[in-house]
Backbone as CSV, one residue per row, in Angstrom:
resi,resn,N_x,N_y,N_z,CA_x,CA_y,CA_z,C_x,C_y,C_z
1,MET,161.559,57.424,3.029,161.241,58.816,3.052,160.659,59.222,4.394
2,ALA,159.990,58.307,5.074,159.433,58.588,6.380,160.543,58.833,7.392
3,THR,161.641,58.121,7.192,162.738,58.296,8.140,163.368,59.675,8.001
4,SER,163.436,60.198,6.801,164.052,61.516,6.641,163.178,62.606,7.259
5,LYS,161.840,62.445,7.133,160.949,63.416,7.770,161.088,63.355,9.283
6,GLU,161.101,62.147,9.823,161.245,61.997,11.280,162.577,62.552,11.738
7,GLY,163.607,62.269,10.956,164.924,62.776,11.316,164.940,64.292,11.295
8,GLY,164.274,64.864,10.304,164.200,66.314,10.213,163.454,66.908,11.383
9,LYS,162.352,66.275,11.761,161.573,66.755,12.892,162.371,66.645,14.181
10,ALA,163.033,65.518,14.331,163.797,65.296,15.561,164.925,66.316,15.666
11,ALA,165.590,66.534,14.546,166.697,67.489,14.578,166.178,68.899,14.835
12,GLY,165.069,69.236,14.174,164.508,70.577,14.357,164.008,70.781,15.772
13,SER,163.342,69.784,16.346,162.798,69.939,17.688,163.890,69.958,18.734
14,SER,164.922,69.137,18.541,165.986,69.144,19.543,166.782,70.438,19.452
15,GLY,166.985,70.922,18.213,167.699,72.189,18.056,166.903,73.334,18.647
16,GLY,165.586,73.319,18.449,164.740,74.365,18.993,164.715,74.338,20.502
17,SER,164.631,73.144,21.090,164.597,73.059,22.548,165.934,73.428,23.150
18,ALA,167.009,73.121,22.421,168.324,73.500,22.925,168.448,75.026,22.937
19,GLN,167.919,75.664,21.881,167.981,77.113,21.845,167.123,77.726,22.934
20,LYS,165.918,77.186,23.114,165.043,77.705,24.152,165.665,77.488,25.520
21,GLY,166.213,76.293,25.743,166.820,75.984,27.041,168.005,76.887,27.312
22,GLY,168.821,77.116,26.271,169.993,77.959,26.445,169.597,79.396,26.742
23,ALA,168.608,79.897,26.015,168.182,81.275,26.227,167.425,81.408,27.536
24,GLY,166.599,80.411,27.855,165.796,80.461,29.074,166.630,80.378,30.329
25,SER,167.678,79.571,30.291,168.471,79.393,31.502,169.388,80.573,31.772
26,SER,169.892,81.224,30.696,170.817,82.324,30.938,170.126,83.683,31.013
27,GLN,169.059,83.868,30.207,168.440,85.182,30.158,167.017,85.179,30.686
28,GLY,166.353,84.071,30.678,164.960,84.016,31.079,164.070,84.347,29.899
29,PRO,162.777,84.246,30.078,161.868,84.530,28.969,161.881,86.011,28.603
30,ALA,161.621,86.271,27.328,161.605,87.662,26.862,160.421,88.388,27.495
31,LYS,160.640,89.622,27.912,159.565,90.422,28.503,158.669,90.928,27.387
32,ARG,157.350,90.916,27.660,156.392,91.380,26.670,155.413,92.330,27.330
33,GLY,154.791,93.169,26.531,153.732,94.037,27.011,154.203,95.034,28.055
34,PHE,153.453,95.109,29.148,153.718,96.087,30.209,155.117,95.907,30.799
35,ALA,155.552,94.659,30.943,156.862,94.383,31.548,158.006,94.847,30.662
36,ALA,157.773,94.929,29.348,158.836,95.335,28.431,159.036,96.848,28.424
37,MET,158.072,97.592,28.947,158.176,99.059,28.951,159.172,99.526,30.010
38,ASP,159.728,100.712,29.780,160.604,101.260,30.809,159.750,101.751,31.983
39,GLN,160.379,101.943,33.117,159.651,102.267,34.347,158.880,103.580,34.246
40,ALA,159.426,104.554,33.567,158.734,105.841,33.438,157.410,105.664,32.697
41,GLN,157.444,104.857,31.648,156.236,104.613,30.868,155.215,103.830,31.702
42,GLN,155.679,102.844,32.458,154.793,102.075,33.334,154.134,102.978,34.364
43,ARG,154.905,103.854,34.975,154.369,104.777,35.984,153.306,105.694,35.386
44,GLU,153.572,106.176,34.189,152.630,107.086,33.543,151.288,106.396,33.304
45,ILE,151.326,105.170,32.805,150.093,104.425,32.541,149.374,104.099,33.845
46,ALA,150.122,103.665,34.854,149.517,103.332,36.145,148.913,104.571,36.794
47,SER,149.570,105.693,36.637,149.062,106.941,37.207,147.735,107.324,36.578
48,LYS,147.652,107.160,35.263,146.395,107.463,34.573,145.264,106.571,35.086
49,GLY,145.579,105.310,35.332,144.568,104.392,35.862,144.109,104.808,37.243
50,GLY,145.038,105.217,38.083,144.694,105.653,39.428,143.861,106.920,39.419
51,GLN,144.223,107.854,38.561,143.460,109.102,38.461,142.032,108.830,37.983
52,ALA,141.909,107.931,37.016,140.586,107.609,36.489,139.725,106.961,37.568
53,ALA,140.325,106.094,38.377,139.571,105.430,39.451,139.104,106.442,40.489
54,HIS,139.946,107.414,40.806,139.547,108.444,41.769,138.411,109.304,41.220
55,GLN,138.507,109.662,39.955,137.459,110.472,39.341,136.138,109.709,39.283
56,LYS,136.229,108.417,39.018,135.039,107.584,38.923,134.451,107.295,40.306
57,GLY,135.295,107.384,41.328,134.840,107.123,42.694,134.993,105.676,43.120
58,THR,135.754,104.897,42.348,135.934,103.480,42.688,137.311,103.185,43.258
59,ALA,138.121,104.203,43.490,139.466,103.999,44.030,139.370,103.553,45.484
60,HIS,140.248,102.642,45.868,140.238,102.152,47.242,141.268,102.916,48.059
61,GLU,140.867,103.378,49.211,141.789,104.046,50.121,141.679,103.384,51.480
62,PHE,142.816,103.061,52.056,142.842,102.445,53.378,142.422,103.459,54.431
63,ASP,141.559,103.056,55.336,141.332,103.869,56.524,142.215,103.279,57.621
64,SER,142.318,103.945,58.740,143.251,103.502,59.773,142.895,102.126,60.312
65,GLU,141.619,101.815,60.416,141.200,100.505,60.932,141.597,99.395,59.964
66,GLU,141.403,99.620,58.692,141.743,98.612,57.692,143.260,98.411,57.633
67,ALA,144.002,99.480,57.758,145.460,99.384,57.770,145.932,98.609,59.006
68,ARG,145.267,98.853,60.142,145.628,98.136,61.366,145.400,96.631,61.192
69,ARG,144.264,96.273,60.598,143.969,94.846,60.390,144.960,94.210,59.424
70,ALA,145.357,94.927,58.386,146.326,94.401,57.432,147.671,94.160,58.113
71,GLY,148.087,95.108,58.934,149.345,94.940,59.668,149.283,93.786,60.646
72,GLN,148.138,93.607,61.260,147.965,92.512,62.209,148.068,91.168,61.493
73,LYS,147.465,91.076,60.318,147.536,89.852,59.519,148.984,89.522,59.182
74,GLY,149.734,90.541,58.770,151.134,90.326,58.436,151.936,89.877,59.640
75,GLY,151.666,90.475,60.778,152.361,90.077,62.003,152.055,88.647,62.394
76,GLU,150.803,88.244,62.219,150.427,86.867,62.534,151.142,85.896,61.608
77,ALA,151.249,86.238,60.328,151.915,85.365,59.369,153.395,85.209,59.718
78,VAL,154.036,86.304,60.079,155.458,86.245,60.424,155.668,85.460,61.710
79,SER,154.771,85.655,62.677,154.972,85.012,63.979,154.747,83.510,63.926
80,ARG,154.168,82.990,62.853,154.021,81.533,62.713,155.374,80.866,62.525
81,ASN,156.340,81.596,62.017,157.680,81.061,61.795,158.458,81.187,63.109
82,ARG,158.437,80.131,63.901,159.012,80.192,65.251,160.526,80.396,65.232
83,ALA,161.195,79.831,64.250,162.647,80.003,64.176,162.982,81.477,63.910
84,HIS,162.222,82.104,63.035,162.438,83.524,62.730,162.205,84.372,63.977
85,MET,161.123,84.074,64.706,160.819,84.839,65.916,161.907,84.645,66.974
86,ALA,162.437,83.428,67.057,163.518,83.174,68.014,164.756,83.994,67.664
87,ASP,165.060,84.074,66.353,166.199,84.883,65.916,165.999,86.350,66.270
88,ILE,164.795,86.854,66.034,164.502,88.255,66.352,164.691,88.510,67.844
89,GLY,164.150,87.625,68.670,164.269,87.782,70.120,165.708,87.719,70.589
90,ARG,166.463,86.809,69.990,167.870,86.658,70.365,168.647,87.926,70.025
91,LYS,168.410,88.452,68.824,169.117,89.667,68.412,168.735,90.852,69.297
92,GLY,167.462,90.939,69.656,167.027,92.019,70.537,167.671,91.921,71.904
93,GLY,167.752,90.705,72.428,168.387,90.492,73.727,169.862,90.822,73.693
94,GLU,170.518,90.411,72.612,171.945,90.706,72.483,172.170,92.210,72.381
95,SER,171.332,92.873,71.639,171.468,94.325,71.465,171.261,95.048,72.789
96,ARG,170.229,94.644,73.515,169.929,95.280,74.791,171.047,95.016,75.800
97,GLN,171.549,93.773,75.784,172.611,93.413,76.716,173.883,94.208,76.419
98,SER,174.234,94.343,75.137,175.456,95.081,74.805,175.295,96.567,75.125
99,ALA,174.088,97.102,74.927,173.846,98.507,75.268,173.970,98.717,76.777
100,HIS,173.443,97.760,77.537,173.521,97.838,79.002,174.977,97.784,79.465
101,ARG,175.753,96.877,78.865,177.169,96.763,79.229,177.929,98.041,78.876
102,ALA,177.626,98.625,77.722,178.302,99.857,77.318,177.974,100.996,78.275
103,ALA,176.718,101.051,78.709,176.322,102.091,79.658,177.037,101.908,80.991
104,GLN,177.146,100.666,81.433,177.860,100.391,82.691,179.326,100.764,82.579
105,ALA,179.940,100.445,81.442,181.352,100.757,81.246,181.565,102.271,81.242
106,ALA,180.669,102.993,80.595,180.792,104.455,80.552,180.611,105.048,81.937
107,ALA,179.678,104.498,82.717,179.448,105.000,84.069,180.655,104.714,84.954
108,ALA,181.226,103.544,84.799,182.400,103.188,85.607,183.594,104.060,85.234
109,LYS,183.760,104.314,83.954,184.863,105.142,83.501,184.696,106.582,84.006
110,GLY,183.478,107.084,83.999,183.205,108.442,84.479,183.468,108.568,85.969
111,SER,183.127,107.552,86.739,183.344,107.630,88.188,184.825,107.547,88.515
112,ARG,185.581,106.816,87.703,187.017,106.724,87.935,187.685,108.069,87.642
113,GLN,187.277,108.682,86.561,187.882,109.959,86.189,187.528,111.035,87.221
114,GLY,186.307,110.999,87.695,185.882,111.957,88.698,186.692,111.793,89.967
115,GLY,187.025,110.569,90.337,187.806,110.314,91.555,189.223,110.823,91.424
116,GLU,189.797,110.721,90.227,191.169,111.169,90.050,191.266,112.697,90.091
117,LYS,190.244,113.388,89.596,190.287,114.838,89.567,190.139,115.432,90.945
118,GLU,189.383,114.794,91.794,189.146,115.378,93.117,190.218,115.085,94.095
């Protein structure tokens, strides 16, 4: 009789994990609470929270100095990635070089046309 209970448990647990694995891998976990609400409902609730904080006087507002420091922090974090910075520099150089070449080509074309007219 012990074997039938173990067999039942094993079958039930493997079936349950297979169902969870199948649902988890294709759909992900079910959304609950705030995440399950539609965006309009989420915005409405968040708006009420923001209004209440402003009325209470505890709402946080960035001043220009604090915003500058936050941007600086982000720039420092990005600049630590040297490969990313190299890509940015390369793209900027290529863009500037192609713009310079296009300007030269337009200037050369304009001088040629001017010579033919005169």
